[in-house]
matplotlib code that plots the C-alpha trace (Angstrom):
import matplotlib.pyplot as plt

x = [136.6, 135.9, 137.8, 137.4, 139.2, 139.2, 141.0, 141.6, 143.0, 143.1, 146.3, 146.7, 148.2, 146.2, 142.8, 143.8, 144.5, 141.5, 139.2, 140.6, 140.4, 136.8, 135.5, 137.2, 136.0, 132.5, 132.6, 133.4, 130.2, 129.7, 133.0, 133.3, 135.3, 137.8, 138.4, 141.3, 141.6, 143.7, 145.6, 145.8, 147.6, 148.6, 149.9, 151.0, 151.6, 155.2, 153.5, 153.8, 157.4, 158.5, 155.9, 156.7, 157.9, 154.6, 152.5, 152.7, 152.4, 149.3, 147.8, 148.4, 146.2, 143.4, 143.3, 143.7, 145.3, 147.2, 149.5, 150.2, 152.2, 152.6, 154.9, 155.3, 154.1, 154.5, 150.7, 148.0, 145.1, 141.9, 138.2, 138.0, 140.5, 144.1, 145.6, 148.8, 150.8, 148.9, 148.5, 146.6, 146.4, 144.8, 144.0, 142.8, 141.6, 141.0, 139.2, 140.7, 139.2, 141.4, 144.3, 147.7, 149.8, 153.6, 155.1, 158.7, 161.4, 164.4, 167.7, 169.7, 172.3, 169.5, 168.9, 170.3, 172.5, 170.8, 172.0, 170.9, 168.3, 164.6, 164.5, 166.9, 164.4, 161.7, 163.6, 164.5, 160.9, 159.4, 156.9, 156.9, 156.3, 153.9, 151.4, 151.2, 151.6, 150.7, 153.2, 152.7, 156.1, 156.9, 160.5, 162.9, 164.5, 167.8, 168.7, 166.6, 168.3, 164.6, 165.5, 167.5, 164.6, 162.0, 164.3, 164.7, 161.0, 160.1, 162.8, 161.6, 157.9, 157.1, 153.4, 152.9, 151.8, 153.9, 152.8, 153.7, 155.9, 158.8, 158.1, 158.2, 158.3, 161.9, 164.6, 167.7, 168.6, 166.5, 164.1, 161.2, 159.2, 158.3, 156.0, 155.7, 153.7, 155.4, 158.3, 159.3, 162.2, 164.0, 165.7, 165.2, 161.9, 158.7, 155.8, 153.4, 153.0, 149.3, 148.5, 145.3, 142.0, 143.2, 144.4, 145.6, 145.0, 147.6, 146.5, 149.4, 148.9, 152.2, 150.7, 152.2, 151.2, 153.3, 154.5, 155.8, 156.5, 158.3, 161.9, 164.5, 167.6, 170.4, 173.2, 173.2, 175.6, 174.3, 171.6, 172.7, 171.2, 173.9, 171.9, 168.2, 166.8, 170.5, 171.0, 172.1, 169.4, 169.3, 168.7, 165.9, 164.2, 164.5, 163.0, 160.2, 159.6, 159.2, 155.9, 154.4, 151.8, 153.1, 151.7, 153.5, 156.7, 156.5, 155.9, 159.0, 161.2, 160.4, 158.1, 159.8, 160.1, 161.3, 158.9, 160.4, 158.1, 157.7, 156.1, 158.6, 155.9, 153.2, 153.4, 151.3, 151.8, 149.2, 149.2, 150.1, 152.5, 155.5, 157.8, 158.2, 161.6, 163.2, 165.5, 168.4, 170.7, 171.4, 174.8, 174.5, 178.1, 177.4, 173.6, 173.5, 170.5, 170.7, 167.7, 166.9, 167.3, 169.5, 169.0, 169.9, 170.2, 167.1, 164.6, 162.0, 161.7, 158.9, 159.2, 156.4, 154.9, 153.4, 151.0, 147.8, 145.5, 147.6, 147.8, 144.1, 143.4, 145.9, 144.3, 140.9, 142.2, 143.7, 140.9, 138.3, 140.3, 140.5, 136.7, 136.1, 138.2, 136.3, 133.0, 134.3, 135.2, 132.0, 133.7, 132.1, 131.4, 134.0, 136.9, 136.5, 139.4, 142.1, 145.5, 146.6, 150.4, 150.7, 153.8, 154.5, 154.7, 150.9, 148.1, 147.6, 151.2, 150.1, 146.4, 146.0, 143.3, 143.0, 141.5, 141.8, 143.1, 140.8, 137.7, 138.6, 139.0, 135.6, 133.9, 135.3, 134.8, 132.3, 132.9, 135.7, 137.6, 140.9, 143.9, 147.3, 149.9, 152.2, 155.5, 159.0, 158.7, 155.8, 155.9, 153.9, 154.1, 154.2, 153.6, 154.5, 157.6, 157.8, 159.3, 160.0, 158.1, 157.9, 155.0, 152.8, 149.7, 149.6, 146.2, 146.3, 142.8, 142.0, 139.5, 139.1, 141.3, 138.2, 136.9, 138.2, 141.7, 142.7, 146.0]
y = [150.9, 147.6, 144.3, 141.0, 137.6, 134.6, 131.2, 128.6, 125.1, 124.5, 122.6, 124.8, 128.2, 129.8, 128.4, 129.2, 133.0, 133.3, 131.8, 134.1, 137.2, 136.6, 135.6, 138.5, 141.1, 139.7, 140.3, 143.9, 144.5, 146.8, 148.5, 151.0, 149.3, 152.1, 151.9, 149.7, 148.0, 150.1, 147.2, 143.6, 141.1, 137.7, 134.7, 131.7, 128.1, 126.8, 124.0, 126.5, 127.3, 126.5, 128.9, 131.9, 134.0, 133.5, 134.9, 138.7, 138.6, 136.4, 138.6, 141.8, 140.3, 139.6, 142.2, 146.1, 147.0, 150.1, 148.1, 144.6, 143.0, 139.4, 136.4, 132.6, 130.5, 127.1, 127.3, 129.7, 131.3, 132.5, 132.1, 131.1, 128.1, 127.2, 125.2, 123.3, 121.1, 121.4, 123.9, 127.1, 130.8, 133.6, 136.9, 140.0, 143.0, 146.4, 149.6, 152.4, 155.7, 158.7, 156.3, 156.7, 153.6, 153.7, 150.3, 149.4, 146.9, 147.1, 144.9, 144.6, 147.1, 149.6, 149.9, 153.0, 152.5, 151.9, 155.2, 157.1, 159.9, 159.2, 161.4, 158.8, 156.0, 158.3, 158.9, 155.3, 154.3, 157.4, 158.1, 160.7, 160.0, 163.0, 160.9, 158.3, 155.2, 151.8, 149.1, 145.5, 143.9, 140.8, 139.7, 136.9, 135.4, 134.6, 138.1, 140.9, 141.8, 142.0, 142.6, 145.7, 146.8, 146.5, 148.4, 151.1, 151.3, 151.5, 154.3, 156.4, 155.6, 155.0, 155.4, 153.3, 149.7, 147.1, 143.7, 140.9, 137.8, 136.0, 134.3, 130.6, 127.5, 127.8, 125.8, 127.7, 131.2, 132.8, 129.9, 132.2, 134.6, 138.2, 140.1, 143.8, 145.4, 144.1, 142.5, 139.1, 139.5, 136.6, 138.6, 141.6, 142.9, 144.1, 145.9, 148.9, 151.9, 153.0, 156.5, 158.7, 157.3, 153.9, 152.3, 148.8, 147.0, 144.1, 141.2, 139.0, 135.4, 133.9, 130.6, 130.2, 130.4, 131.4, 129.0, 129.9, 133.6, 136.3, 136.4, 139.2, 138.7, 139.6, 139.1, 138.7, 138.8, 139.3, 136.5, 134.4, 134.6, 134.1, 135.1, 134.7, 136.0, 136.0, 132.5, 130.2, 130.2, 126.4, 126.0, 128.6, 126.8, 123.4, 124.7, 126.2, 122.9, 121.1, 122.9, 122.1, 119.3, 116.0, 117.2, 120.5, 118.8, 116.6, 119.7, 121.4, 118.8, 119.9, 122.9, 125.4, 129.0, 132.2, 135.2, 138.8, 141.2, 144.2, 146.5, 146.9, 148.8, 146.1, 144.1, 141.1, 140.7, 138.9, 137.1, 139.8, 141.4, 139.0, 138.7, 135.0, 133.6, 130.2, 128.7, 127.7, 126.2, 125.3, 124.8, 122.3, 123.2, 126.8, 126.7, 129.5, 129.6, 130.9, 132.7, 133.7, 137.3, 140.0, 140.4, 142.8, 142.8, 144.1, 142.6, 140.3, 136.9, 134.2, 130.7, 129.5, 126.3, 125.7, 123.0, 122.9, 123.6, 126.5, 128.0, 127.7, 129.4, 132.1, 132.8, 132.9, 135.3, 137.9, 138.0, 138.4, 141.2, 142.8, 142.6, 143.9, 147.0, 147.6, 147.4, 149.8, 152.3, 151.8, 150.7, 148.9, 145.1, 143.9, 145.3, 145.8, 143.4, 141.3, 139.5, 136.5, 135.7, 132.4, 130.2, 127.0, 125.4, 126.0, 124.7, 120.9, 120.3, 121.9, 121.3, 117.9, 119.5, 122.1, 125.7, 126.1, 129.7, 131.0, 129.3, 130.9, 134.3, 134.0, 132.9, 136.0, 138.6, 137.2, 136.9, 139.1, 139.0, 137.6, 136.3, 135.4, 132.7, 130.5, 132.1, 131.4, 134.2, 136.5, 140.4, 142.2, 144.5, 143.6, 146.6, 149.0, 147.5, 145.5, 142.0, 139.0, 136.0, 132.3, 130.0, 132.9, 134.0, 137.8, 139.3, 142.6, 144.3, 147.2, 149.9, 153.5, 155.9, 158.1, 155.4, 155.8, 154.1, 151.4, 151.8]
z = [38.4, 37.0, 37.3, 35.5, 35.7, 33.6, 33.8, 31.1, 31.4, 27.7, 26.6, 23.5, 24.1, 21.4, 22.7, 26.4, 25.5, 23.3, 26.0, 28.8, 26.7, 25.5, 29.0, 30.7, 28.3, 28.5, 32.3, 31.8, 29.9, 26.9, 26.1, 23.1, 20.3, 20.3, 24.1, 25.4, 28.6, 31.0, 32.6, 31.9, 34.2, 32.7, 34.7, 32.7, 33.7, 33.3, 31.2, 28.4, 29.0, 25.5, 24.2, 26.4, 23.3, 21.7, 24.5, 24.0, 20.2, 20.4, 23.2, 21.0, 18.3, 20.8, 23.4, 23.2, 26.5, 27.4, 29.8, 30.1, 32.9, 34.0, 34.6, 34.7, 37.7, 38.9, 39.7, 38.5, 40.3, 38.6, 38.2, 41.9, 41.5, 42.0, 39.2, 40.0, 37.9, 34.6, 31.8, 32.9, 32.0, 34.2, 32.8, 34.9, 33.2, 34.7, 33.6, 35.8, 35.3, 36.7, 37.3, 35.8, 35.3, 35.1, 34.0, 34.6, 33.9, 36.1, 35.8, 39.0, 37.6, 37.2, 40.9, 42.7, 45.6, 48.9, 50.2, 47.1, 47.7, 47.0, 43.9, 42.3, 42.8, 41.4, 38.3, 37.9, 38.1, 36.4, 39.1, 41.8, 45.4, 45.5, 43.3, 46.1, 43.8, 44.6, 43.4, 42.0, 41.5, 39.8, 39.8, 38.8, 41.8, 40.2, 39.0, 40.4, 43.8, 45.0, 48.7, 47.7, 45.4, 48.2, 50.5, 48.1, 47.3, 51.0, 51.3, 48.4, 48.7, 52.5, 52.2, 49.2, 49.4, 47.5, 46.7, 44.3, 44.0, 42.4, 39.1, 39.4, 37.2, 36.0, 37.7, 36.5, 35.6, 32.7, 33.1, 34.2, 32.2, 32.8, 30.5, 30.0, 27.2, 24.0, 25.6, 27.1, 29.8, 31.4, 34.2, 36.5, 37.6, 35.9, 37.5, 37.6, 39.7, 40.0, 40.9, 41.1, 42.3, 43.4, 46.6, 47.5, 50.7, 51.4, 53.5, 54.5, 55.8, 57.1, 58.0, 61.4, 65.2, 68.0, 70.9, 74.2, 75.1, 73.1, 74.2, 73.9, 71.7, 74.2, 71.7, 67.8, 64.9, 61.4, 61.2, 64.2, 67.7, 70.2, 73.3, 74.0, 77.4, 78.5, 78.0, 75.1, 72.6, 72.2, 75.9, 75.9, 73.0, 74.8, 78.0, 76.1, 74.1, 77.5, 78.1, 74.8, 74.1, 72.4, 69.0, 69.1, 70.1, 67.0, 64.9, 66.3, 64.6, 61.1, 61.2, 63.6, 62.6, 64.1, 64.4, 64.9, 66.8, 64.5, 67.0, 69.8, 72.0, 71.8, 74.9, 73.7, 70.0, 68.0, 64.6, 61.9, 64.3, 63.5, 60.6, 60.0, 59.1, 58.5, 61.2, 58.9, 61.5, 65.1, 66.6, 69.3, 70.7, 71.2, 71.3, 68.6, 66.1, 62.6, 61.2, 57.6, 58.2, 59.9, 63.6, 66.3, 70.1, 71.8, 69.1, 70.6, 69.0, 69.4, 68.0, 65.7, 64.3, 60.9, 59.6, 57.6, 60.5, 61.6, 58.2, 57.8, 61.1, 60.3, 56.9, 58.4, 61.2, 59.0, 56.4, 59.2, 60.8, 57.4, 57.0, 60.4, 59.7, 56.5, 58.3, 61.0, 58.6, 56.7, 53.5, 50.6, 51.3, 48.9, 47.0, 43.2, 42.2, 43.7, 43.1, 45.1, 45.4, 47.2, 48.1, 46.1, 49.4, 50.0, 48.0, 47.6, 49.0, 52.4, 52.6, 50.7, 48.6, 46.0, 46.0, 49.7, 50.1, 47.3, 48.9, 52.3, 50.6, 48.8, 52.1, 53.8, 51.1, 48.7, 45.0, 43.9, 40.5, 41.5, 39.6, 40.6, 40.9, 43.0, 43.8, 44.6, 47.2, 48.1, 48.5, 51.1, 54.1, 57.8, 60.0, 57.2, 56.0, 52.8, 52.9, 50.7, 52.4, 52.1, 53.0, 52.6, 50.8, 50.1, 48.8, 47.0, 47.1, 44.9, 45.4, 44.8, 46.8, 47.5, 49.9, 53.4, 53.6, 55.9, 57.9]

ax = plt.figure().add_subplot(projection="3d")
ax.plot(x, y, z, "-o")
ax.set_aspect("equal")
plt.show()
């Protein structure tokens, strides 16, 4: 398995595509002229929005690839850098021996009902659960019904890893671009299912830290917490805030989140055990708290805070834990290739400097060919269930399946 990545910041689309193709191909080393790259992943800055229709035809003249998939991004990741608010193209190439690639494009109306049996999802995607596929999913947030898609994928392919993100850069419907082989799509979802001698590890950094203690939701209706530890949720929150430092009390005003404990049997949850969701409203009259996801009585909730320091510490923690697990299982020192799907709310906006997450990643795992983009929502698993996240960096790490897998 070989991976390569190249980044270009040339303002000319032709020059940028030529540069990334030549650079990435050179990294793969000698390749027979008759051989085609198995998989190409292209991420293109919104600065080229007016030229999206030209990208696939230009690439076809420059690059023989069996499967091409990609999308537009408000920021682009590649070459060890994160490029925001300027023209950029990132191209990842992979030679994948003994790997089958199943590309797909789905419109929202193509999705089976959520109560449909698994074989209908297999037929829709053209891949069998028996082949243990790994999924890279790129979707348009305006039109894809992405939450229903992820639920269906988890139902039909429960042991498969699903990673990806929502295309960004477009501010209105049909403003984003999705690329698949020789087509440009403005709606729906594109992606690939990879089966055979390939595995994908997902590292999800949600950028928050818990405060106070985990509390039990004693009453809930849809996404609204009506009771928390048998009292009004707002009162429970206020009592917890009294115990915080002055610095954390300041953060509560504009950086407060809810973390749902994903392992009900874990008495002392740690970072990575929570699904982080926005707090979207508080009713001071009833004390109810609305959260950006469905809830149920009996779940445990712990409030979280987010700032640049916390996000940095969380990223280092989850990458360190991943590396420790690789070492424990006597895995290779680094994966063969990687993709990074990061929130538009991270990067320079959060840290006040560029290239933060890519540099932390490189410090933890060494030099890995990694492409990616800044998303309108990031796709990755928490405790075995796939979610659409915000303010998150999701790393997809590719390696041969014949290595020992990580749970």
